[in-house]
N, C-alpha and C positions, 0 to 999 in steps of 0.2 A: 702621415701621422698628423700633420698640421690640420688637415681637413677634419679629422676626428676631434681635435681639440676645439676647433671653431664650432662644430655642430654641438659639442657638449656645452660650450660656453653659451651658445644661443638657447639651449634648453634650460640652463640655469637662469639665464636672464628672463626667460618667459615665466619661470616659476617665481622669481623675485618680483617681477611686474605684477603677477597675479596676487601675490601676498600683499604687496604694497597697495594695490588697487582695492583689495578687500578692507584694508585698514584705513584707507583714506575715503572720506565721505564724498569729496568732490574731485573725481577723476576727470581730467579734460579729455573729451573724446578725440579731438584732433591730435593731441599728443600721444594718446594710446594707439591711434591708427598709424601715426608716423613710426612709432616704436615697433608695431607689428610688421609694417612694410619693410622696415630696415632689417629686422630679425629674419624674416622669411627670405628676402632677397639675398642677404649675406650668407645664409645657410645654404641656399641653392647654389650660390657661387662657389662656396667652399666644397660642396659635394662635386660639382663639375670639375673644379680645379684638381681635387684629389683623385677623381677617376681618370682625368687626363694624365696626371703624373704617373699613376699606376699603369695605365695603358702604355705610356711611353717607356716606362721602366722594363716592361716585359715584351716590348716590341709589337704590341697589338696595333693594327692599323686604325682602330677607332680613336687613337690618341689625337689625330689631326682634327676630326670634327668636334671632339670634346674640348680641346684647347680653343678652337675657334668659337664654340658656343660660350665658353667661360670668358673669353676676351670680349666678345660682343656684349655679354651680360655686364661686364665691368664698365665698359664705356656707356652702355645704356643707363646704368646706375648713375654714373658721374654726370652725364649730359642731359638726361631726361627725367628719370625717376626721382632722384634725390632733390634736384632743384625745384621740381614742380609739386611733388607729393609729400616730401618729408621736411625739407628745409623751412618752408613757411611756418610750420608749427613747432619745429625743433631744430633751431639753427645749429649748423655744424661747427665743430672746433676747427679753426683754420689749420692748425698743425695736423690734425687727423685727416682733414680733407686733402691736404698737400701730400701726406703719406699715402693715401688711397690713390691719388693721381699718379704718384711715382711708381707705386706697385702696378698700376694698370699699364704704365709705359713699359716697365720691365716684362710684364706678362705678354704684352704685345710683341716685344722683341722675341721672346721665347716661342710665341705662337707662330711667328713668321719662320723661325728656324724649323719648328716641327712641321709646318706645311711644306717647306722646301724639302725636307728629308722625306716626307710622305710622297710628294710628287715624284721623287726619284725612286722611292721604294715600289710604288705601284706601276712604275714604268711609263710615266707620262712625261716624256722628254720635252713636250711643248710647254709644260709648266716649269721645267727646271730653270730656264733663263729668266722668265719673269719673276719667279720666286727668289732667285739669287739676287736679282736687281732690287726686289722689295726688301730682302734681308739687308742688303748693303745700304739702301736708303733708310731703312728703319734704324740700323746701327748708327749711321751718320746723324740722324735726327736725335737719337738717344744721347750720343756724345755731345751734340750741340746743346741739347737741353741741360745736360749735367754741367757743362761749362757755364751756361747762363745762370744756373742755380748757384754755382760756386761764386760767380761774380756778384750775385745779389746777396751772398752770405746765407743762403737758405739751406745749404748742406753742411753738415759737420758742426752745427752749433746747437746741439740739443741742450735744453735746459738753460740756455743763455737768457739772461733777464731781458724783458722788453725795454725799449727805450723809454726814458722818463717822459711823463706828460709835461707839456709846457703850458702852464697856467698863467 
C-alpha cells in the first residue's frame, strides 16, 4: 500500500513542479534536474520495494532479487546519486537524510533475512550458514547503530528545538 502512496505522491509532485515551472519565468535547470532525478529514483525504489513486499507476502521466490535490487538502489542513492547529482543543487534536509539512511539500514536487515529464507527455500544449504552469519552481523550492526544514535540523542527527539546559536 505504501508503494502506491509514494508513486501517487511522486505524480502529484511532478504535476505541481510543472505548474510552478510554468508560472515562474526563471526556472533553475539544475534544480529542476535534481528534482526530476529524485522523483524518478524514489518512485522506482518504491515500486521495487512494493513488489518485493508483495512477493514476500505470497511466498514468491522473486522476493529475494526484488528486495536485493531495492536495497542496492537505496544505498546507491545515499552513497552515489544523491551526493553527486542532487545535493549540489538541492541540499538535503539533515533530518530527512538521516531518516532515509535509517530506513536503508532497516531495509538492509530485512533484505538479509529475505535472502537467508530464500537460500533455504530454494535448497541452497551452502548459502544457509553464510546468510545466517550475515543476518547475525547485520542485526548486531543495526543494534550498535541504534545504540549510537540513542547516545547521540538522534532517536526519539522529533521536533526538539535546535540548540541556540552562540553569537
